[in-house]
ZADO-953238 format. One line per 10 residues: number of its first residue (from 1); for each residue x, y negated, z negated of N, C-alpha, C, O. Coordinates in Angstrom, 3 decimals. Each point is the difference from the previous one (the first is absolute). Layout:
% ZADO-953238
NUM) X:Y:Z:X:Y:Z:X:Y:Z:X:Y:Z  ...
***
This chain:
% ZADO-953238
1) 76.021:161.628:139.384:-0.566:0.539:1.162:-1.479:0.106:-0.058:-0.535:0.549:-0.964  -0.130:-1.029:1.911:-1.400:-0.051:-0.033:-0.494:0.929:1.155:0.517:-0.009:1.118  -1.464:0.738:-1.446:-0.567:0.991:0.939:-1.293:-0.473:0.418:-0.747:-0.498:-0.842  0.402:0.596:2.030:-1.284:-0.584:0.557:-1.105:1.292:0.064:0.112:0.916:0.814  -0.979:-0.993:-1.619:-1.009:1.114:0.217:-1.138:-0.638:0.639:-0.347:-1.157:-0.240  -0.218:1.929:1.051:-1.153:-0.465:0.843:-1.397:0.561:-0.630:-0.185:1.217:-0.015  -0.616:-1.946:-0.408:-1.128:0.462:-0.466:-1.102:0.075:0.960:-0.094:-0.828:0.905  -0.794:1.840:-1.068:-1.090:0.022:0.861:-1.109:-1.178:-0.356:0.121:-0.709:-0.999  -1.059:0.605:1.801:-1.014:-1.090:-0.315:-0.651:0.350:-1.195:-0.265:-0.914:-0.781  -0.039:2.058:0.495:-0.817:0.417:-1.221:0.898:-0.346:-1.299:-0.480:-0.494:-1.021
11) 1.800:0.806:1.185:0.905:-0.194:-1.158:0.120:-1.441:-0.162:0.084:-0.457:-1.140  -0.067:-0.298:2.139:0.122:-1.525:-0.059:-1.212:-0.568:-0.754:0.102:-0.773:-0.953  -1.186:1.197:1.433:-1.148:-0.389:-0.794:-0.160:0.235:-1.426:-0.440:-0.832:-0.793  0.863:2.136:0.481:0.036:0.412:-1.345:0.990:-0.914:-0.837:-0.285:-0.384:-1.135  1.414:0.078:1.749:1.104:-0.852:-0.635:-0.588:-1.361:-0.124:0.368:-0.600:-1.010  -1.155:-0.004:1.759:-0.509:-1.319:-0.121:-1.147:0.103:-1.071:-0.110:-0.961:-0.762  -0.713:1.967:0.624:-0.973:0.071:-0.987:0.761:0.020:-1.380:-0.332:-0.761:-0.908  1.322:1.623:0.791:0.757:0.156:-1.206:0.628:-1.324:-0.545:0.070:-0.285:-1.195  0.340:-0.424:2.148:0.640:-1.270:-0.427:-1.020:-0.927:-0.600:0.360:-0.806:-0.858  -1.545:0.866:1.234:-1.193:-0.961:-0.446:-0.231:0.333:-1.454:-0.451:-0.827:-0.793
21) 0.804:2.182:0.438:-0.464:0.359:-1.453:1.113:-0.853:-0.961:1.170:-0.306:0.228  -1.987:0.074:-1.325:0.902:-0.613:-1.096:-0.272:0.798:-1.270:-1.102:0.506:-0.213  2.215:-0.398:-0.693:-0.187:0.943:-1.097:-1.002:-0.848:-0.978:-0.108:-1.224:-0.075  -0.625:2.281:-0.685:-1.063:-0.480:-0.869:0.711:-0.655:-1.210:1.225:0.040:-0.116  -2.053:-0.654:-0.797:0.581:-0.501:-1.222:0.122:1.097:-1.018:-0.970:0.670:-0.353  2.200:-0.502:-0.114:0.421:1.124:-0.888:0.548:-0.577:-1.235:1.165:-0.390:-0.083  -2.064:0.338:-0.928:0.718:-0.500:-1.209:-0.037:0.958:-1.116:-1.087:0.477:-0.328  2.118:-0.164:-0.260:0.153:1.115:-0.961:-0.282:-0.667:-1.312:0.490:-1.097:-0.269  -1.327:1.795:-0.603:-0.349:-0.387:-1.265:1.189:0.534:-0.954:0.070:1.180:-0.343  0.721:-2.025:0.006:1.215:0.397:-1.053:-0.517:0.702:-1.174:0.564:1.050:-0.308
31) -1.550:-1.464:-0.397:-0.644:0.603:-1.267:-0.517:1.257:0.196:0.232:0.937:-0.763  -1.029:-0.852:1.896:-0.593:1.380:0.367:1.093:1.044:0.428:-0.080:1.182:-0.335  0.994:-1.631:1.011:1.156:0.920:0.468:0.734:0.423:-1.181:0.321:1.186:-0.077  0.005:-2.040:-0.905:0.743:0.439:-1.217:-0.759:0.949:-0.820:0.544:1.005:-0.456  -1.856:-1.297:0.236:-0.973:0.913:-0.740:-0.093:1.460:0.686:0.000:1.021:-0.688  -0.072:-1.004:1.930:0.055:1.155:0.732:1.287:0.705:-0.140:-0.047:1.191:-0.307  1.138:-1.731:0.480:1.236:0.636:-0.149:0.221:0.557:-1.495:0.545:1.081:-0.222  -1.002:-1.889:-0.713:0.179:0.544:-1.283:-0.823:1.040:-0.346:0.437:0.789:-0.837  -1.536:-0.611:1.296:-1.071:1.053:-0.094:0.579:1.278:0.610:-0.066:1.061:-0.622  0.640:-1.147:1.842:0.497:1.095:0.730:1.403:0.570:-0.747:0.267:1.201:-0.039
41) 0.473:-2.111:-0.469:1.322:0.481:-0.706:-0.360:0.636:-1.232:0.769:0.848:-0.453  -2.086:-1.203:-0.303:-0.246:0.778:-1.258:-0.873:1.268:0.148:-0.451:0.623:-0.962  0.264:-0.315:2.207:-1.025:1.194:0.115:0.730:1.282:-0.245:-0.718:0.932:-0.364  1.958:-0.699:0.483:0.717:1.266:-0.404:0.104:0.020:-1.527:-0.251:1.081:-0.533  0.567:-2.062:-0.212:0.082:-0.121:-1.270:-1.333:0.279:-0.757:-0.039:0.703:-1.011  -1.059:-1.304:1.571:-1.262:0.129:-0.560:-0.361:1.512:0.186:-0.457:0.666:-0.929  0.676:-0.184:2.119:-0.362:1.507:0.111:0.686:0.995:-0.898:-0.536:1.016:-0.443  1.852:-1.432:0.201:0.786:0.847:-1.086:-0.474:-0.142:-1.293:0.103:0.939:-0.790  -0.695:-2.166:0.417:-0.340:-0.095:-1.417:-1.360:0.656:-0.153:-0.309:0.647:-1.000  -0.502:-0.851:2.060:-1.475:0.778:-0.092:0.160:1.472:-0.023:-0.765:0.741:-0.617
51) 1.869:-0.309:1.368:0.171:1.525:-0.006:0.534:0.497:-1.346:-0.393:1.072:-0.459  1.253:-1.812:-0.155:0.491:0.353:-1.304:-1.086:-0.089:-1.003:-0.129:0.842:-0.889  -0.616:-1.817:1.027:-1.101:-0.043:-0.995:-1.018:1.167:0.048:-0.379:0.570:-1.023  -0.068:-0.227:2.350:-0.947:1.062:0.199:0.688:1.265:-0.419:-0.738:0.848:-0.501  2.011:-0.563:0.610:0.672:1.008:-0.389:-0.040:0.317:-1.415:-0.298:1.105:-0.453  0.641:-2.216:-0.279:0.019:0.066:-1.515:-1.404:0.130:-0.590:-0.168:0.610:-1.056  -0.893:-1.204:1.757:-1.341:0.267:-0.522:-0.493:1.421:0.249:-0.900:0.456:-0.705  1.435:0.235:1.648:-0.272:1.528:0.395:0.702:0.782:-1.085:-0.557:0.945:-0.558  1.822:-1.353:0.249:0.688:0.798:-1.015:-0.526:-0.147:-1.480:0.015:0.966:-0.764  -0.494:-2.241:0.376:-0.528:-0.069:-1.260:-1.423:0.620:-0.047:-0.453:0.296:-1.106
61) -0.199:-0.104:2.093:-1.351:0.538:0.069:0.086:1.495:-0.218:-0.769:0.592:-0.759  1.941:0.128:1.601:0.176:1.345:-0.054:0.560:0.389:-1.459:-0.388:1.025:-0.560  1.195:-1.783:0.056:0.510:0.312:-1.464:-1.193:-0.155:-0.941:-0.092:0.849:-0.886  -0.759:-1.729:0.943:-1.195:-0.299:-0.888:-0.812:1.262:0.320:-0.317:0.708:-0.956  -0.039:-0.362:2.144:-1.033:1.237:0.132:0.655:1.202:-0.525:-0.707:0.828:-0.575  2.041:-0.612:0.705:0.628:1.199:-0.400:-0.026:0.052:-1.654:-0.163:1.054:-0.614  0.332:-2.245:0.027:0.081:-0.092:-1.539:-1.376:0.272:-0.466:-0.088:0.707:-1.004  -1.093:-1.173:1.592:-1.335:0.262:-0.326:-0.537:1.291:0.375:-0.953:0.405:-0.666  1.404:0.339:1.640:-0.490:1.140:0.301:0.757:1.167:-0.740:-0.625:1.013:-0.314  1.819:-1.135:0.064:0.881:0.913:-0.925:0.216:-0.553:-1.349:1.129:-0.402:-0.282
71) -2.049:0.337:-0.557:0.273:-0.460:-1.316:0.734:0.868:-0.826:-0.479:1.124:-0.149  1.534:-1.392:-0.423:0.752:0.784:-0.865:-0.790:0.387:-1.291:-0.772:-0.762:-0.582  1.063:2.037:0.211:-0.652:0.274:-1.299:0.478:-0.699:-1.155:1.206:-0.184:-0.162  -2.153:-0.259:-0.733:0.450:-0.850:-1.184:0.784:0.881:-0.969:-0.420:1.127:-0.257  1.556:-1.601:-0.296:0.767:0.708:-0.920:-0.699:0.138:-1.328:-0.614:-0.994:-0.387  0.611:1.946:-0.284:-0.693:0.383:-1.307:0.862:-0.681:-1.137:1.102:0.478:-0.269  -1.531:-1.468:-0.332:0.804:-0.753:-1.062:-0.201:0.881:-1.278:-1.028:0.650:-0.192  2.081:-0.680:-0.657:0.092:0.674:-1.200:-1.049:-0.666:-0.865:-0.136:-1.223:0.016  -0.784:2.207:-0.951:-0.845:-0.613:-0.940:0.708:0.094:-1.317:0.764:0.916:-0.304  -1.069:-1.908:-0.432:0.720:-0.075:-1.430:-0.366:1.241:-0.750:-1.165:0.387:0.094
81) 1.976:0.255:-0.794:-0.317:1.154:-0.815:-0.297:1.376:0.767:-0.368:1.029:-0.566  0.606:-1.185:2.088:-0.269:1.282:0.565:1.294:0.717:0.241:1.006:-0.597:0.383  -1.044:1.835:-0.605:1.330:0.832:0.199:0.415:0.380:1.237:1.190:0.270:0.168  -2.032:-0.197:0.800:0.182:0.309:1.448:-1.159:-0.283:0.776:-1.080:-0.251:-0.533  1.272:0.280:1.935:-1.022:-0.141:0.842:-0.575:1.341:0.496:0.755:0.900:0.368  -2.060:-0.774:-0.359:-0.604:1.386:0.326:-0.687:-0.288:1.322:-0.962:-0.757:0.128  1.534:1.412:0.803:-0.754:-0.225:1.418:-1.234:0.970:0.066:0.100:1.155:-0.415  -1.306:-1.665:0.964:-1.054:0.824:0.322:0.309:0.861:1.183:0.750:-0.371:0.902  -1.369:1.573:-0.934:0.168:0.802:1.180:-0.723:-0.665:1.230:-0.949:-0.769:-0.149  1.465:1.121:1.371:-0.486:-0.730:1.212:-1.487:0.323:0.221:-0.431:1.153:0.001
91) -0.272:-2.176:0.174:-1.456:0.235:0.211:-0.831:-0.237:-1.166:-1.220:-0.025:0.167  1.721:-0.158:-1.359:-0.667:-0.342:-1.264:0.128:-1.486:-0.394:0.915:-0.705:0.426  -1.737:0.327:-1.140:0.144:-1.304:-0.597:0.174:0.095:-1.533:-0.798:0.632:-0.692  1.869:-1.283:0.185:0.286:-0.046:-1.249:-1.126:-0.872:-0.747:-0.542:-0.987:0.497  0.273:1.530:-1.808:-0.943:-0.779:-0.815:0.444:-1.277:-0.317:1.221:-0.151:0.038  -1.896:-0.797:-0.338:0.418:-1.441:-0.201:0.662:-0.023:-1.396:-0.362:0.825:-0.839  1.261:-1.683:0.572:0.514:-0.221:-1.339:-0.982:-0.681:-0.901:-0.909:-0.717:0.420  1.165:1.006:-1.821:-1.023:-0.578:-0.953:-0.080:-1.567:-0.012:-1.039:-0.578:-0.318  2.317:-0.159:0.723:-0.066:-1.301:0.051:-0.306:-0.619:1.453:0.177:-1.200:0.211  -0.630:2.054:0.748:-0.161:-0.469:1.299:-1.314:-0.945:0.049:-0.844:0.036:-0.895
101) 0.760:-0.779:1.882:-1.238:-0.853:0.138:-1.281:0.809:0.175:-1.039:-0.364:-0.551  1.097:1.384:1.260:-1.177:0.710:0.251:-0.485:0.802:-1.284:-1.202:0.162:-0.212  2.115:0.298:-0.574:-0.500:0.542:-1.298:-0.497:-1.056:-1.104:-0.863:0.261:-0.838  1.499:-1.433:0.950:-0.367:-1.010:-0.979:-1.336:-0.611:0.555:-0.823:-0.357:-0.843  0.550:0.215:2.041:-1.252:-0.466:0.471:-1.169:1.033:-0.290:-1.130:-0.396:-0.286  1.419:1.576:0.363:-1.006:1.055:-0.466:-0.247:-0.055:-1.421:-1.152:0.082:-0.426  2.100:-0.210:-0.304:-0.174:-0.168:-1.606:-0.825:-1.229:-0.231:-0.978:0.072:-0.744  1.324:-1.264:1.367:-0.969:-1.191:-0.336:-1.405:0.279:0.618:-0.911:-0.588:-0.583  0.565:1.330:1.594:-1.230:0.260:0.637:-0.674:0.957:-1.095:-1.147:-0.244:-0.372  1.773:1.201:-0.079:-0.592:0.980:-0.847:-0.324:-0.379:-1.323:-1.135:0.237:-0.414
111) 2.152:-0.911:-0.460:-0.108:-0.432:-1.384:0.090:-1.526:-0.176:-0.159:-0.424:-1.145  0.387:-0.432:2.112:0.094:-1.407:-0.354:1.582:-0.381:-0.243:0.924:0.806:0.101  -0.811:-2.062:-0.408:1.339:-0.418:-0.296:0.547:0.598:-1.262:1.219:0.140:-0.103  -2.150:0.278:-1.017:0.511:0.597:-1.200:0.551:1.219:0.319:0.779:0.410:-0.861  -0.939:0.348:1.878:0.543:1.272:0.188:1.346:0.025:0.632:0.577:1.061:0.237  -0.053:-2.283:0.050:1.386:-0.008:0.554:0.943:0.387:-1.076:-0.270:-0.341:-1.152  1.354:1.022:1.403:0.968:0.314:-0.962:0.749:-1.299:-0.385:0.129:-0.905:0.823  0.365:0.819:-2.085:0.687:-1.174:-0.403:1.389:-0.075:0.737:0.678:1.017:0.147  -0.320:-2.106:0.259:1.273:-0.088:0.802:1.273:0.214:-1.184:0.024:-0.385:-1.169  0.878:1.054:1.857:1.339:0.309:-0.985:0.877:-1.248:0.370:0.652:-0.038:1.044
121) -0.675:-0.894:-1.886:0.789:-1.213:0.211:1.302:0.192:-0.797:0.032:0.630:-1.057  1.043:-1.212:1.627:1.353:0.186:-0.681:0.054:-1.005:-1.143:-0.630:-1.056:0.042  1.466:1.446:-1.148:0.095:-0.851:-1.171:0.663:-1.327:0.421:0.968:0.003:0.762  -1.484:-1.112:-1.252:0.553:-1.304:0.296:1.031:-0.314:-1.121:-0.372:0.000:-1.174  1.659:-0.267:1.514:1.049:-0.291:-0.823:0.272:-1.580:0.187:0.092:-0.495:1.124  0.011:-0.147:-2.134:0.426:-1.555:0.150:1.263:-0.108:0.322:0.876:0.779:-0.376  -0.687:-1.895:1.195:1.412:-0.322:0.560:0.991:-0.579:-1.189:1.226:0.073:0.091  -1.828:-0.583:-1.075:0.858:-0.428:-1.188:-0.735:0.153:-1.162:-1.218:0.117:0.137  1.771:-0.087:-1.449:-0.409:0.425:-1.139:-0.901:-1.070:-0.598:-0.753:0.333:-0.915  0.764:-1.583:1.347:-0.842:-1.169:-0.512:-1.403:0.151:0.468:-0.266:0.664:1.001
131) -0.610:-1.257:-1.694:-1.338:-0.257:0.338:-0.260:-0.852:1.280:0.770:-0.925:0.254  -1.825:1.202:0.560:-0.156:-0.816:1.199:-0.496:-1.335:-0.356:0.454:-0.988:0.577  -1.457:0.876:-1.592:-0.482:-1.237:-0.286:-0.038:-0.305:-1.414:-0.418:-1.092:-0.385
***
């Protein structure tokens, strides 16, 4: 079934002008389209990877800062021959040990190398009874 539509003169002129138009040359570059599609498909994965990396960086930085800011007190190691540890009262500084670096440096400054105490070396026992050479 065909319907007859009557067009006004303006509409008929518009229709005639539209029939003269031809579509432009439309060529799709397959490589460019594939590249663009691949880039768009990876956008979400890239954002997730970058976000997780940034979060890990912040976490490591926070842990490092907390470690450096709150340094734990060094544990006192037992000294050979000591019977116990004596803690100095709060606010006072304990005198240096006789074998400490500060005392040894002062001894060398005051009396030279000859003023150093002789080291207490342990007795050397041979591993076997025979002579070495």
